[in-house]
Each structure stands twice: as structure tokens, then as C-alpha cells.
C-alpha positions as CSV (number, residue, x, y, z in Angstrom):
1,M,-10.3,4.5,-25.9
2,S,-6.8,4.8,-24.7
3,Q,-4.9,1.6,-23.9
4,C,-5.3,0.4,-20.1
5,W,-2.1,-1.3,-18.7
6,G,-3.2,-2.3,-15.4
7,R,-4.9,-0.1,-12.6
8,P,-3.9,0.8,-8.9
9,S,-6.1,-1.5,-6.7
10,A,-7.0,1.5,-4.5
11,E,-8.7,3.3,-7.6
12,A,-12.4,2.9,-7.8
13,G,-13.7,1.5,-11.0
14,T,-17.1,1.2,-12.6
15,G,-18.2,-2.3,-11.3
16,W,-17.3,-5.8,-12.6
17,A,-19.1,-8.4,-14.7
18,V,-18.2,-11.6,-13.5
19,V,-18.7,-14.2,-16.4
20,D,-18.3,-18.0,-17.2
21,V,-19.1,-20.0,-20.3
22,E,-19.2,-23.6,-21.2
23,T,-18.6,-24.4,-24.8
24,T,-18.5,-27.2,-27.3
25,G,-14.8,-26.9,-27.8
26,F,-11.6,-24.6,-27.6
27,R,-11.7,-22.3,-30.7
28,P,-14.0,-19.4,-30.7
29,G,-16.0,-19.0,-34.0
30,Q,-16.0,-22.9,-34.6
31,A,-16.9,-24.2,-31.1
32,R,-20.1,-22.5,-29.7
33,V,-21.2,-21.6,-26.2
34,V,-23.8,-24.0,-24.6
35,S,-24.1,-22.2,-21.2
36,V,-23.5,-18.7,-19.8
37,A,-23.5,-16.9,-16.8
38,A,-23.0,-13.0,-16.1
39,L,-23.2,-11.3,-12.7
40,A,-23.0,-7.5,-12.4
41,V,-20.9,-6.9,-9.3
42,S,-20.4,-3.7,-7.5
43,D,-16.9,-2.6,-6.4
44,D,-17.8,-3.7,-3.0
45,G,-18.6,-7.3,-4.1
46,S,-22.7,-7.2,-4.1
47,I,-24.3,-8.7,-7.0
48,E,-26.5,-6.2,-8.6
49,Q,-27.9,-7.7,-11.6
50,S,-27.6,-11.4,-13.2
51,V,-28.3,-13.4,-16.3
52,S,-27.6,-17.2,-17.0
53,S,-28.9,-19.5,-19.3
54,L,-28.3,-23.0,-21.2
55,L,-28.0,-22.3,-24.8
56,N,-28.9,-24.3,-27.9
57,P,-25.6,-24.0,-30.1
58,G,-27.2,-25.8,-33.1
59,V,-24.3,-28.1,-33.1
60,D,-23.0,-31.2,-31.1
61,P,-22.6,-30.1,-27.6
62,G,-19.2,-31.4,-27.4
63,P,-17.4,-32.6,-24.1
64,T,-20.6,-33.6,-22.2
65,H,-18.4,-35.6,-19.7
66,V,-16.9,-32.0,-18.7
67,H,-19.9,-29.5,-18.7
68,G,-22.6,-32.5,-18.3
69,L,-24.9,-31.0,-21.0
70,T,-26.3,-33.3,-23.7
71,A,-28.1,-32.5,-27.0
72,E,-31.5,-33.5,-25.4
73,M,-30.9,-31.0,-22.6
74,L,-29.9,-28.3,-24.7
75,D,-32.9,-29.0,-27.2
76,G,-35.4,-26.1,-27.1
77,Q,-33.2,-23.8,-25.2
78,P,-32.8,-20.2,-26.3
79,T,-29.9,-19.3,-28.6
80,F,-27.5,-16.5,-27.8
81,G,-29.2,-14.0,-29.8
82,D,-32.2,-14.8,-27.7
83,I,-30.5,-13.8,-24.6
84,A,-28.0,-11.3,-26.0
85,P,-30.0,-8.1,-24.9
86,Q,-30.0,-9.2,-21.1
87,L,-26.6,-10.1,-21.4
88,M,-25.4,-6.9,-23.0
89,E,-27.3,-5.0,-20.2
90,V,-25.4,-6.8,-17.5
91,L,-22.0,-6.3,-19.2
92,H,-22.6,-2.7,-20.3
93,G,-19.8,-0.3,-18.8
94,R,-18.3,-2.8,-16.5
95,T,-15.0,-4.7,-16.5
96,L,-15.4,-8.3,-17.6
97,V,-14.0,-10.8,-15.2
98,A,-13.2,-14.3,-15.7
99,H,-10.8,-17.1,-14.7
100,N,-8.8,-17.1,-17.9
101,V,-10.6,-14.2,-19.1
102,A,-9.0,-14.5,-22.7
103,F,-11.2,-17.6,-23.3
104,D,-14.5,-16.4,-22.1
105,Y,-14.0,-12.9,-23.7
106,A,-13.1,-14.7,-27.0
107,F,-16.0,-16.8,-27.0
108,L,-18.5,-14.1,-26.0
109,A,-17.2,-11.9,-28.8
110,A,-17.4,-14.5,-31.4
111,E,-21.0,-15.3,-30.4
112,A,-22.0,-11.7,-30.5
113,E,-20.6,-11.0,-33.7
114,L,-22.6,-14.0,-35.1
115,V,-25.7,-12.1,-34.4
116,D,-24.5,-8.8,-35.6
117,S,-23.9,-7.5,-32.1
118,Q,-20.8,-6.4,-30.2
119,L,-19.8,-6.7,-26.5
120,P,-20.3,-3.4,-24.7
121,V,-17.0,-4.0,-22.9
122,D,-13.8,-1.9,-23.1
123,T,-11.8,-3.4,-20.4
124,V,-11.2,-7.2,-19.1
125,M,-9.5,-8.6,-16.0
126,C,-8.1,-12.2,-15.4
127,T,-8.7,-13.6,-12.0
128,V,-6.0,-16.2,-12.5
129,E,-3.2,-13.4,-13.1
130,L,-4.8,-11.6,-10.1
131,A,-4.4,-14.4,-7.7
132,R,-0.7,-15.3,-9.1
133,R,0.4,-11.8,-8.1
134,L,-1.2,-12.0,-4.6
135,D,1.4,-15.0,-3.8
136,L,-1.4,-17.0,-2.1
137,G,1.0,-20.1,-1.6
138,T,-1.8,-22.5,-3.0
139,E,-0.6,-25.5,-5.0
140,N,-2.1,-24.2,-8.2
141,L,-4.5,-21.3,-9.3
142,R,-7.4,-23.7,-10.5
143,L,-10.9,-22.1,-9.6
144,E,-11.6,-25.2,-7.3
145,T,-8.3,-24.6,-5.4
146,L,-8.8,-20.9,-4.9
147,A,-12.6,-21.7,-3.7
148,R,-11.1,-23.9,-1.1
149,H,-8.6,-21.2,-0.2
150,Y,-11.2,-18.6,0.2
151,G,-13.9,-20.9,1.7
152,A,-16.1,-20.4,-1.3
153,T,-19.0,-22.9,-1.6
154,Q,-18.6,-24.9,-5.0
155,L,-21.6,-27.0,-5.6
156,R,-21.3,-27.8,-9.4
157,P,-18.0,-27.4,-11.0
158,H,-18.1,-26.6,-14.8
159,D,-21.6,-25.3,-14.5
160,A,-21.6,-21.6,-15.9
161,L,-23.8,-20.1,-13.1
162,D,-22.1,-22.0,-10.1
163,D,-18.7,-21.1,-11.5
164,A,-19.5,-17.4,-11.7
165,L,-21.0,-17.5,-8.2
166,V,-17.9,-19.0,-6.8
167,L,-15.7,-16.5,-8.7
168,T,-17.7,-13.6,-7.3
169,Q,-17.0,-15.0,-3.8
170,I,-13.0,-15.2,-4.6
171,L,-13.1,-11.6,-6.1
172,K,-14.0,-9.7,-3.1
173,P,-11.3,-10.9,-0.8
174,A,-8.8,-11.0,-3.6
175,L,-9.4,-7.2,-4.4
176,V,-8.8,-6.5,-0.7
177,A,-5.7,-8.5,-0.6
178,A,-4.6,-6.6,-3.7
179,R,-5.2,-3.2,-1.9
180,E,-3.3,-4.3,1.2
181,R,-0.3,-5.4,-0.9
182,K,-0.7,-2.2,-3.0
183,S,-0.8,-4.5,-6.1
184,W,-2.1,-3.2,-9.3
185,L,-5.1,-5.0,-11.0
186,P,-4.5,-6.9,-14.1
187,I,-6.9,-4.8,-16.2
188,R,-6.4,-4.9,-19.9
189,S,-8.1,-3.0,-22.8
190,V,-9.9,-4.7,-25.5
191,S,-10.3,-3.2,-28.9
192,R,-12.6,-3.7,-32.0
193,R,-12.0,-3.1,-35.6
194,V,-14.9,-1.5,-37.6
195,W,-14.6,-2.9,-41.4
196,P,-16.1,-0.5,-44.3
197,N,-19.2,-2.7,-44.5
198,G,-19.9,-1.9,-40.9
199,R,-18.9,-5.5,-39.5
200,V,-17.1,-5.4,-36.0
201,T,-14.4,-7.8,-35.2
202,H,-13.1,-7.9,-31.7
203,E,-9.3,-8.1,-31.4
204,E,-7.8,-11.2,-29.9
205,L,-6.5,-10.5,-26.5
206,R,-3.0,-11.4,-26.8
207,P,-0.4,-12.2,-23.9
208,L,1.0,-8.8,-22.5
209,K,4.4,-9.9,-23.0
210,V,3.8,-10.5,-26.6
211,L,2.2,-7.0,-27.0
212,A,4.6,-5.0,-25.0
213,A,7.7,-6.4,-27.0
214,R,6.3,-5.1,-30.1
215,L,5.1,-1.7,-28.6
216,P,7.5,1.3,-29.7
217,C,8.4,3.5,-26.7
218,E,7.4,7.3,-27.4
219,Y,10.7,8.5,-25.6
220,Q,14.2,8.5,-26.7
221,N,16.5,5.8,-24.6
222,P,18.9,7.8,-22.4
223,G,21.1,4.7,-21.9
224,L,22.1,2.8,-18.7
225,Y,20.2,3.2,-15.4
226,I,22.6,4.9,-12.9
227,P,22.4,3.3,-9.5
228,G,21.3,5.9,-6.9
229,Q,19.6,8.0,-9.6
230,P,16.0,8.1,-10.8
231,L,14.7,6.3,-13.7
232,V,14.1,8.2,-16.8
233,Q,11.4,7.9,-19.3
234,G,12.6,5.8,-22.3
235,M,14.6,3.5,-20.5
236,R,14.6,-0.1,-21.6
237,V,13.9,-2.7,-18.9
238,A,14.4,-6.4,-19.3
239,L,13.1,-8.9,-16.7
240,S,14.8,-12.2,-15.2
241,A,13.4,-15.2,-13.9
242,E,14.8,-14.2,-10.6
243,M,11.7,-12.2,-9.4
244,T,9.1,-12.3,-6.8
245,R,6.6,-10.0,-8.6
246,T,4.8,-11.5,-11.7
247,H,6.3,-10.4,-15.1
248,E,2.9,-9.1,-16.0
249,E,2.6,-6.9,-13.1
250,V,5.8,-5.3,-13.7
251,I,5.2,-4.9,-17.4
252,E,2.0,-2.9,-16.6
253,R,4.1,-0.5,-14.4
254,I,6.8,-0.2,-17.3
255,L,4.4,0.8,-20.0
256,H,2.4,3.1,-17.7
257,A,5.6,5.0,-16.5
258,G,6.8,5.5,-20.2
259,L,9.6,2.9,-20.1
260,G,10.2,0.5,-22.7
261,Y,9.9,-3.3,-22.2
262,A,13.0,-5.2,-23.6
263,E,12.4,-8.8,-24.6
264,T,16.2,-9.5,-24.8
265,V,19.3,-8.2,-23.3
266,D,21.6,-6.1,-25.7
267,Q,23.5,-2.9,-25.6
268,Q,20.2,-0.9,-25.8
269,T,19.0,-2.3,-22.5
270,S,19.0,0.1,-19.4
271,L,18.8,-2.3,-16.6
272,V,17.6,-5.7,-15.8
273,I,15.2,-6.4,-12.9
274,C,16.7,-9.5,-11.0
275,N,16.8,-10.3,-7.4
276,E,20.0,-12.3,-7.6
277,A,23.3,-10.3,-7.0
278,T,25.4,-12.8,-8.9
279,P,23.2,-14.7,-11.4
280,D,24.9,-17.7,-13.2
281,Q,22.2,-17.9,-15.9
282,G,19.6,-16.2,-17.9
283,K,19.0,-12.4,-18.5
284,G,20.6,-11.6,-15.2
285,Y,23.9,-13.2,-16.2
286,Q,23.8,-11.8,-19.6
287,A,23.4,-8.2,-17.9
288,V,26.5,-8.6,-16.1
289,E,28.3,-9.8,-19.0
290,H,27.1,-6.7,-20.9
291,G,27.9,-4.4,-17.8
292,I,24.0,-3.6,-17.3
293,P,22.9,-2.8,-13.8
294,L,20.8,-5.2,-12.1
295,V,17.9,-3.8,-9.9
296,G,15.9,-6.1,-7.5
297,D,12.0,-5.9,-8.2
298,A,11.2,-4.2,-4.7
299,E,13.6,-1.6,-5.4
300,F,12.3,-1.3,-9.0
301,M,8.7,-0.9,-7.7
302,A,10.0,1.8,-5.5
303,L,11.7,3.6,-8.2
304,I,8.9,3.5,-10.8
305,E,6.9,5.8,-8.4
306,H,9.1,8.6,-9.3
307,V,10.0,8.5,-12.8
308,V,11.8,11.5,-14.6
309,G,10.3,12.8,-17.8
310,G,12.2,11.8,-20.9
311,T,12.8,13.3,-24.5
312,D,10.0,12.4,-27.0
313,I,10.8,10.9,-30.1
314,E,10.0,13.0,-33.1
315,E,8.3,11.5,-35.9
316,F,10.5,11.9,-39.3
317,V,9.1,14.2,-41.7
318,D,10.5,14.6,-45.3
319,T,10.8,18.1,-45.9
320,T,12.4,17.7,-49.3
321,G,10.6,20.0,-51.7
322,D,9.3,18.7,-55.2
323,G,11.6,20.9,-57.0
324,D,14.7,20.2,-55.2
325,Q,17.9,19.0,-57.1
326,F,19.9,16.0,-56.2
327,T,23.5,15.4,-56.8
328,L,24.8,11.9,-56.4
329,F,28.8,11.5,-55.4
């Protein structure tokens, strides 16, 4: 599938699969899942289907003081392979949602690969990033803090099913708030690699900043942004610390519009997003030193709605014939 860099919150999706896992450690492929819950949730927040279970990992359960599960409690419980068919049915065709989704996605993908299966998931969304761009004013973005903010009932923290139910209660008002703010949802594509032997490996869900900095822009850089004129595809945009929008949300819009994300400020940078008119440090200051225009994030979000088409970068093709003669000077 094509890469997905966020989605307008007003657009309808194919539903959500809210998940939570408890694990024996922090490294997928080495640590194992000891408890899992997945809730199939419609776009309007209704739970349509669910699966949850303790799992026998076949190893030491790890931090019992966190998840409360002992070896004795897990003895005789099903393995991941036992519940995989029901889990895949809940996940199928939906966007996988979790609080710090890279963690849950990586563990579920690793467990699936151990039983020669693969997650039927093409997109994921992190509710930490969703809450961050809603500017809720909470002291932090932990699940228990968001539960208090939205009035969700949390009975057993670090219980997979209870955490998934709490997250479902948080998701519904968060999606409403995103629509009201016209924020994009932080939906990301996930990919897989199929090896010659048929084995499937799920790619790691890397931070968007890291990924965007390595992505080549498909349009030629038209140069500096001219204030009062529209943005042009191919322009290179750098982000300062002086912004109200989250960097991730703005990068989604940059990539979607055909602009380039610039991790550093140099002569190839077209503009820097900065809400300070005269910054005294950071990328905004560097932009002023280089004569690069500064644009506030509110102005940039308005400009990006009307980006002008750019010029494609043609791939280099060697047209030299095999029989051509060369003269060296």
C-alpha cells in the first residue's frame, strides 16, 4: 500500500482496533506478551467485537510488580498461537490504536511471526501523539492522566483489558476534539518485508522525524519562499522549537503536500516555521542569519491548503551507447 502520512479527522475510516499488551520486558522478539486485549471499535466509538486473554509465554513473566501476573497465574493459560485466529479477526482491516503504539505493534508483530502469522494491519495510530496535538493542558499524557481528564473509569491499571477499555473511552472524545480543531489524525502506514523463503518481517515503526529526514522529495526545490505568495511543491521546510503545533502533525502535512522536510537549516532551506519574529537561538535564529523567511505555524497551516504544483525530478538515465568512443582531455 502507499504510505499514509496522517489523515484529516473529518474523513471516515474503516474502524479502529484498540489494543494493549503486557509483556515480560521491553524488547520485542526477546521479551514475550503475557496478556493481550483487542477491541474492534466503530468510527462512532461503539465496541463491535473483542478478544482478551492471559498468555503463557513459556518464560519468566518478568515485572510482576507492574502487571501483577505470576508464573503460577500464567501456567495453563493459552499461548499466543492459540488465540491468534480470534485476534487477527478483530484486527483485520482496521487501524491499530494504542497508547505508545510502536510498543504494542512491535510486540504483536513479533509474536505473530513466531507462529508463522502476520498482523492484518496496514495502519496504526498513537493516542499519545493524538492527545499531544489536542493541547489538553494536562500535566502529562499518561493513560491514567487522560482517563481523569476525560472522566474515564480506570479500575486496574496495567491490566490489558482494563487499559484497552479506558483507551476506548478516551478515543471517542479525542476524535471529536480533533474534528473540532480540524487536526489531522496521526495515522501511519506499517510495512512488511517478504523474504525468498516466504517469511514475513514487520518493519519497525520509526519516529516520523527520522523517516522524513531520509525521504527524498520528488519535486525540484524552487528556492526560497516569497512572503505573500503560495507554497510550491519541492520547497524545503525546517521546524523550530517555537511552535504551537506538534512537529509530527506539521511533518505529516509537509509530506502529504509534496514539500520536503529539512532537518537542518542551510542554503537549500526554503522557509522555517517559527512563531518568534526575532528568535535568538535555534533554527529560527539560523534562518535569520541565512536570510531564510520565517513563517508562523498558523500561517503555514493555512498556506499548506493551497500548495502550487512543482516540477518533477527526472530520474537520471544513462543514454550512452555501448559502442560510443570516449576521448579524455
